[in-house]
Every structure is written in structure tokens, then in C-alpha cells.
N, C-alpha and C positions, 0 to 999 in steps of 0.2 A: 452619459458615460452608453458609450457601443457594447452591446451583447448581442455581435451577427451571427447568424443561424450556422457559419459553418467554421469550424475550425483553420481547417483544411486551408481557407483563402483570408485567414486571419495574421496581414503582416504586422499587426501590434502586438499579439500573442508573441509570436514566434521570436521578436524583439524581447519582451520581458520574460519569457521562459525559454529561451533559446535552446536548450539545449533537446527538451521535447518535442520542439519542431523543428530538428534538423533533418538531415536528407537520409539517415539511418533508418532501414528496413528496420531492423529490428535495436528496439531501444532496450537499455539493461538497468537495472533499480538496486540496489543495495536493501536489503526488509528487515526491519524489526531489531536492529543494534541499539536503540534506545531501551530491552530490556534483557535481565540476567538472561543467559543460554541464551538469547536470542530467537529462533522460533527451534529450538531444537530440543527436545524434551529426554535429554542425557544425563547419567549420573557421572560421566567421563572427567578427571580434571580438569582438563582444557579446555571444556565448554566454556563459550563467552563470559569475560566477566564485562560488565557494559558500565564499566566507570567512564568519569567527563573526559576524562585523557586517551581511554583507546578511543571514544567514540571521534574524538579531533582527529587523530590518527588515521582514523578510518577512513572518515570524509576527505581526509586529503588525499590517502592513497586512492579512490574512487574519482575523484575530480581530478587527478593528474592522468589516470587512464582513459578519461573521456566517458566515463559512466554517467549516465543520465543523470540520475533524480537518486536519493535516500529518500525511503519512506519508512516511518516510525509504527510502531502499534499505538494506540490508545491504549493503556493497560493502568488499570488503578488498585489492584491486588494479584497476586498470584494463584495459581493454583493446588496447591498445597504440591503433593508428597514428598517423597525426600528431599530435592533440591528447592522446595515452594518455587516452581517452573515461575519464570517473570514475577518471582517476587518486589527486585527490584527494577524502578525504571524509572527513568528521565517524563517526565511532561510534554509535549510535541510542540508546543509552540515557541515554548523558551526554546527547547533545543532546538528547535530547528532555527531560530532566533543565531542563537550562539556558535552552530555551527554554517550557518551562512557569513560569518565573521569571519570566520576561518579559512575560506573557500574561494573561487573565483567564478566556475563555470559552472557546475554541479544545480541543479535545483535540489533543494532539499524542503519533502513537503511535512506539515502540520497536522496530523489525525483528531479530531475534532468531534466527542461527541455533542452535538448540536441540544441536546436535551438536557442538557446538563451546564451550557455556559450562555448565557442571553446574549441575543446577536446582538447586540449594542457593544458588549464587550468583547465580543469575538470580532468584529469589525474592526474594532481598534488594536487589539492584540494584533491581529492578523497586518495592519497596517504598519504596526512598528517591524515585525518582522520581515517584510515585504520590503521594506527603505535599508532595513541593514543589509539585504541581500544584494540591492539594485535590482529587484525584478526578478527574484531566483525563487519565490516563497511559492510552494503550489500548497494547495486546501485538500485532504481527504475529510468528505463530511463524512460520518458512521451517525445512524439515524437512530440506534437502539440496537441492543443486543443482550447485554450479561447484567439480567436483574441483582443479583448479587453485588455487582460495583454500583448499581445504581440506591442499591440498600444504604450502601455508606452518606449518598448525598440526602436522604431521606425522600427520594425520585422512585415515582411510579410510569412505568411505561406506557405509553399508548396500546391497542390493539396492532397486532403488526400492520397492517395496510395503511393505518393512521398514522403510523411514525413518520411514514415518507410523506404526508400532507402537512405536517408539522415541520420536517425539513423543508419542504418546498417555503411554505412560508418565511421560515425562521431564513432562508437564502435571497428570498425575494427582497426582505428588509435589510440584510446586510448589502447586497446591491445598491438599492436603491439609497443608504448611508454613502455609500464610495461614489456614486452619483455626482454628489455634491447638491442633490435637490431639496436639505432640510434649509430651514428647518420645517418639520414635515408631520404630521399625525398617520398613526396608523390603527384602525377599528378592523383585525381582524379575528381568525375564529381563535387564536392561539393568544395573540399577542394582542394589549391595546397602551399604546404609545403615545405621548407626546411631545411635542416639541426638538423631533429628533435632527439632531446636528451630528456632521462626525468630519473630522480634516486632519491632516489631510489625506488626500486622495493616495490608493495606491500607486505604486513606481511608476511614472509615466503615464499617468491617468485612467491605466487600463486596469483591471481585474487580475488576480492569479488565476491560475491556471486549477481547476477542481475536478477532483478526481472522486469516485463515489464506488460500494461497491456490491452494492444491494444486487442478492442473486436469484429471488422470489419477483413472479410476474409484478408486483407491484414497486419491489428493487430495480428492478430492468428498468423500467418505465418510466422511476425516475431518474435513472442512468441516460437512458435515451433522450431526455427531455433537457436538462440541466448542467450534464456532465459533460468536459473535454475528454476524460479518461475513464472509460469502465474498466476497474477492477474484479476480473472475473474469475470464481474458483471454478479450479477443474476436476472436476473427480475422475470422472473417466474419457478416458481421449479418444474411443471412438465416437463420443458424442462434442466433442469440441470444436467443431467447422461448424457445425449447427449451432451449435450456442452462440460462436459468433456474430454467424450469419443473423442470427435473431436479434441481437443488439443491434447490430448495424440498419436493418432495416425498421426497428423501431425508433432509433435515432433519424432517420430520412424521411418516417413520418412525420416528425416535426421539421424537417425541410435542414438536416443538422446533419456533419460526420462527427464520428469520433474515434479514436483511440481505443482498441482494447487490450489490458496487459490479464498476465495471470503469474501464480506465483508459484516458487518450488523451489528446491534443495539444491545444494551440490555437493558433490563429494567426488573430487578428481586426484586421480592417482596418476601416476605415470602408466601403471598398466590397471587393465579389467578387475583382475585377481586382486589387488590393494585395494582397489575404490571398493570392492564388495566387501570383501573381508572388514576394512573399516566398517562399513555401515553397518553389518554384523552388530560388531564389535560396540560401537555407541547406539545404536537405533533398536536393537533388539539384545543383548547380553547386557548393555547397561542403561536400556531405557528408564526411564524415571514413570514407572506402569502407576502408580497412585495418580499422579498429574495427568497423564494421559489419558485416564479412566474418566477425572472430572472433567477434561477438557472434552470429552466426547461427549459424555451425557448433557454437558452446556449446550453442545452443538447438535446433538440428535433430539433433547428431551428426556425426559426422564425413562421415557418407556421407549423411546427412538431405535434403539439398537435392537429392541424385542423384532422390529416390522422387518427386519433384515436380514440376510444370510450370516447365518457365522463367518463364511468365506469373505465377503463385505467387509464384516466386522474388523476380520483380523486386516485385510489389508488398510481400512482406515485407523485403524493404529500404528501400523506402520508406520502411515505416512504420518500420521500428527507425533511420534515417533521423530522422523526427522525433520517436519515443516508443518505445519496447520493442516494437515491435510495436502499438500500442494503434491507438484508433481515431482516424483524424483529424476536426478538427473545425478546418475551415478557411473562411472565408467572412470578411461583414460581422455586424454584431451580430445580424440579422432572423434569418439563416442559421444561425449558431452556436447561437441559442436555440431556434430546430425542432430543428437535430439533435439539442441535449439532450432536447427534449420528445419525440424519436423514441425515444429510449433508457428513458424513464419508461414508456413506450407497450411495449417488451420485458419488460418486468418490474423492471429495475434499479432498486435504491433510491438508489443514491447514483454520483457520479464522482468520481474524480482525475485529476488534468491538471496539463501540467508547460508551459511557456513558455521559447521560447530565452532572453529574458532576462527575467526575473519581474519585479525591480522595475520595470522598462520598462514590460510589458506587463499586470501584473493590474490597475492603476489603471482601466485603459479599459475591460478584462473587466468590473468589478465597477462602473465606469458605466451602459456600454450595455446589457451583456448580463442582467446577474444583475435588473434591474428590468422587464423582459422579462420572464425566469423568474416573476418574482413577479405580472406582471398575466396570466401565461398559466395563476396557480393555484397555480405546485410549489415556490412558495415564499413564505415571510411576511419583510417587511423588519427587519433587524436589529434589534435595539434599543439 
């Protein structure tokens, strides 16, 4: 099966994940709706309820609006606090399979912790979802992170950089299964497999688009070598353009081009003051600080917060209250559209984002912000 170097030159990839390879300069994705509270660690009563029916309604709404993708969080336990932030979650491949059956155009990702799912099983699960969506499934590979969750599986993580060696071997096995090369034996460092076969191939005979979110040097190198989309967390905007350039330069060393996405959270209201007041309401006055402290501890390490300034810790907590440390997009529609345009000027191809209440807030974003992005030449009207 072909795995050509340049995504931009892959007509077969554009056929099978058409929204991700369309002409829009700025792709849009809805993030974390498979988890209770989404990505907002808040106690307000209107916070996201991640029921199946709500997820279906949201997927249909995003699909009709021409939004390119839905990206879930691979989560196995909550972060505690008063709300047990993200304590209720849907497993992402089966979640994607169901939503693909309810939609027409949008790409739906599954987020997979590769150390927890054997590649032979993962290859079959992904193919099933991909056929359900007629080539609209996308794979987000996570090579490891939260040992609390891995303990539930009795699994120990590799040393940090070795996780990406494991992920590379895992991914190569899956691609070989999909190529129809079996039966084959595999004698690798992490896997010893015999007589491996797997049929059918992914929809149309070409693999799904693959995303990875590694931000360390090893993670960026993995993304540059294997990914079609690099999900790059951007904490300091003044460094964003350099980060994007670093990723693209690394990919070109492998003869590849890829898209670069980042994440944020949207609070859009008719006036700037209304938006800022609402953020203060849910993200400061009613933030779930117990969950935020736990999430920050896991992200920085048990002693990491002591190695950075109190001002940066405060900003990090506010970012985590709204959405995982992502970029805050808070303001009226003109301000939000201008912020999104700025992200394209940093070099990003796409943004994923969440809301406090997705079903209540997405329609206003679609009605007010997306037309502004179209007038800016960043997007074309949905067909």
C-alpha cells in the first residue's frame, strides 16, 4: 500500500479524508466532546454532558457547518476535583464508528494509546470504523503520558523517548497489515508476531490520515517522520511561528509535508465584555481547582510547578480551566475571527477547540465567526 512522502501531493488521501485536505487555509475541529465537561474544568451547571445523544447532535451540527473534524481525548479515568473532571468518557474508536454512521462529510478521529492496544487488534478496529465512515476515520496516536491510567491496565510506560520507538514499530506493523502483505512474521524490539494477516484493507485501499501530538524533541521527530497532521500545543504565542517552522523543517528532512494544528477554547459572545465576564464566571469563580491542580501536576510533574514562575503557574491554571492549556479565544465575533486569522499567520493549518456547553455555543460560532473567516479568505462556504 502506498505511503507517499508528501501529504499535499496525495490525491488518494484527499479522496479518503476529503475534509482534511480541502482548500480551506484554516481547518476547524471540535475537541474533547467524548469527555464529561469537555475540556473546561469548571463547576458551572451548564458544563458539557457527554451523553451519546449529545455527541450525535453535536457531530451532525459540526458536519452541517462544514467543520473538518472531531477529535476526542483518549481518557480512562477522571482528574478528581468536585466534578471528577472527565470522569465520564467514551472509548474513542467505537465513539468514532458510531458518529461516522450518523454523519456525511466530517472526519472523525479515534485517539489511541498505542501501548494499551495491540497493533493487530488496533488495525482491525480502525478498519471497521473506517469502512463505517467510507474513508472518513482519522487516527490520533498517543505514545504514552498518564501513568495513573496505565496502572489500571497493569502497564508500565517506556522511558520517555523510547515510547516513540515503540510507537514507530506499532505503526509500521499496522501499515504492513493494511498493505495486504500477510501472512508475515515480525521480529522487532517490542513485538514478536507470527503469521500475521488482516483483511479488509482500509476504505479505498489507502490508510487513514494520522495525527500525533508529541511536543518533545522525540515527539516532534516522530510526528515529522510518520504523521500527516502534527497537533502542537502552543502555550506561548510569541514562540508559535518558530514551533511550526521547526515541525515543518523536521518533516522536510524526511521528504515530507504535513499540516500543523493547535488547540484552544472559544468563549464567543456579542460583546467583548460579555465574553470576558463569562470566562471569569466559569474559569475563575467556578473553576474546579482540585481537578486543575491534578492536571497541572501530571503535566508538569510532581515538582515541575516549582521550576517556573508564579505568574506562569497562574496563567497555566487559567489555561487549564478553559481547555487543557490551549490558546484562549475569548471575545466578540470580530475578535475571535481576528485571533483565528493570527493563528494562520503563525503558520497553523488548523485549530481544534471546545466550549463550556458545545450544543449551546457552537451555533453562535457557526453563525457569526465562520462567515467572518470566509470573508477573510480563510475558508470557503460549506457545500
